[in-house]
C-alpha positions as CSV (number, residue, x, y, z in Angstrom):
1,M,14.3,5.3,-24.1
2,V,16.9,2.7,-24.7
3,S,17.7,1.8,-28.3
4,P,20.5,-0.2,-29.9
5,T,22.2,3.0,-31.1
6,N,22.3,4.4,-27.5
7,L,23.8,1.2,-26.3
8,A,26.8,1.5,-28.6
9,S,27.9,4.7,-26.7
10,N,27.5,3.0,-23.3
11,S,29.2,-0.3,-23.2
12,Q,28.5,-1.0,-19.5
13,M,24.8,-0.6,-20.1
14,A,25.0,-3.1,-23.0
15,I,26.8,-5.6,-20.7
16,D,24.2,-5.2,-18.0
17,I,21.3,-5.7,-20.3
18,S,22.9,-8.7,-21.9
19,S,23.4,-10.2,-18.4
20,G,19.6,-9.9,-17.9
21,V,19.7,-7.6,-14.9
22,L,19.9,-3.8,-15.2
23,P,20.9,-2.0,-12.0
24,L,19.3,1.5,-11.6
25,T,19.8,4.3,-9.0
26,S,17.4,7.1,-8.4
27,Q,17.5,10.2,-6.2
28,S,14.8,12.6,-5.3
29,E,14.2,15.4,-2.8
30,L,10.9,16.7,-1.4
31,N,10.8,20.2,0.2
32,A,7.7,21.3,2.0
33,K,6.4,24.0,4.4
34,V,4.2,22.7,7.2
35,E,1.8,24.9,9.1
36,L,0.0,23.5,12.2
37,M,-3.1,25.3,13.5
38,L,-1.8,28.6,12.3
39,V,0.8,28.6,15.1
40,F,3.8,26.5,14.1
41,K,5.5,26.9,10.8
42,K,8.3,24.5,9.8
43,K,10.2,23.8,6.6
44,K,11.0,20.2,6.0
45,A,13.1,18.4,3.4
46,I,13.3,14.7,2.7
47,D,16.0,13.0,0.5
48,L,15.4,9.6,-0.9
49,N,18.1,7.5,-2.6
50,C,17.1,4.2,-4.1
51,T,18.8,1.4,-5.9
52,M,17.0,-1.4,-7.7
53,D,17.6,-4.1,-10.3
54,V,15.3,-4.5,-13.3
55,V,15.0,-8.0,-14.7
56,V,15.1,-7.4,-18.4
57,S,13.2,-10.5,-19.6
58,S,10.2,-9.9,-17.3
59,Q,10.5,-6.1,-16.8
60,E,10.1,-6.6,-13.1
61,L,11.8,-4.8,-10.2
62,Q,14.0,-6.8,-7.9
63,T,16.1,-5.9,-4.8
64,V,14.7,-2.4,-4.2
65,Q,16.5,-0.6,-1.4
66,C,15.8,3.0,-0.4
67,N,17.5,5.2,2.2
């Protein structure tokens, strides 16, 4: 949760929010074990890195890019 007291310790976040657009970055990893017809067993991993801008006034996502 973002509160005015938290903003005092992070001046860049306060600048971003006052500009009206808050840039965010997220990272996630999904690990799975796949078994196909009881014959093939594989381990798979997927990494997802996303950047997005949140328009503060409308609370909408803008410019979402994921790799």
